[in-house]
C-alpha angles and dihedrals in degrees: 000000000000116000109254097199123055129187125208113195120197131175095274108005133050118203124198124198123200109195093195091063097044118105095171095249084159094218090133096058092043090051094052128352089191093056096043116030116160090196091066132071111248091031092202121064110177090187094058090084137026120275095254092053092048092052094048095048092049089050088061092068104107097200105049091243085128122052129169138192134182111247109262094035120108101218138030116267115260119230098216141024098212125055111253133184114197121193108222112207111251087353146068134312111262109216122189133175139055095347136181128174113212087343096306122114111262103180128253098295141029143158120234122206115240100168094072096230104092117124089205098056131209086026127069119253097176094263087134088077093050095052092039093239111193129197121132090209107245116159116210099217144065131222113268094212141009098240122120124195133191131219138102121316116212121203115202119180111210110221107260088353144075133310111260115215116203120181138043114315143156117223118207129194121230089264089061094250115143102241103171144010116193149121104243136035141154109225124200116245100165095073093230104092116121089207100055133211087025124070118252099178095265092129088079095054092042092052090234115184125190097209 
């Protein structure tokens, strides 16, 4: 079986790549063609740029497929202090912050499927493109206050149901508008809700299964 996680160690930065989380958003190559070049083997060269650039480019990865740490540090560097959920038009939910999935550390960034077709649920695997999933990403609400809190955000997929979010977060519409600040939400992952990105119970009518 092909190894799904690869590590690229430079003189000052170590970069890890998790193929199962990658949806080829191509932010890495756009950030630095020298650091990430698919035409080369290995395709990642941490010593091709300075450490600050390497850390900044890796932080652009929206799914957490790429993580980086300076050598001598114990943990990968997080890309954000507050927990954010960004609706991606016709695509997944990009989540960033202090994240756990079912109580287990999940890294600083990930992409959650919201079309219902991913074979790597609850994570996105780009199946939204194959099934022609369409949702421009509006969010029909406004924040009730201007406060922001920090703390861990737990993501708990309900079998054959929504994803439950527990912890402080800021939800942003596809336009970038802050639509909600809260501590709990049930987010649609079947693709059928009429109130996306929130669950409205449509998974039952649609016969959604999370297997």
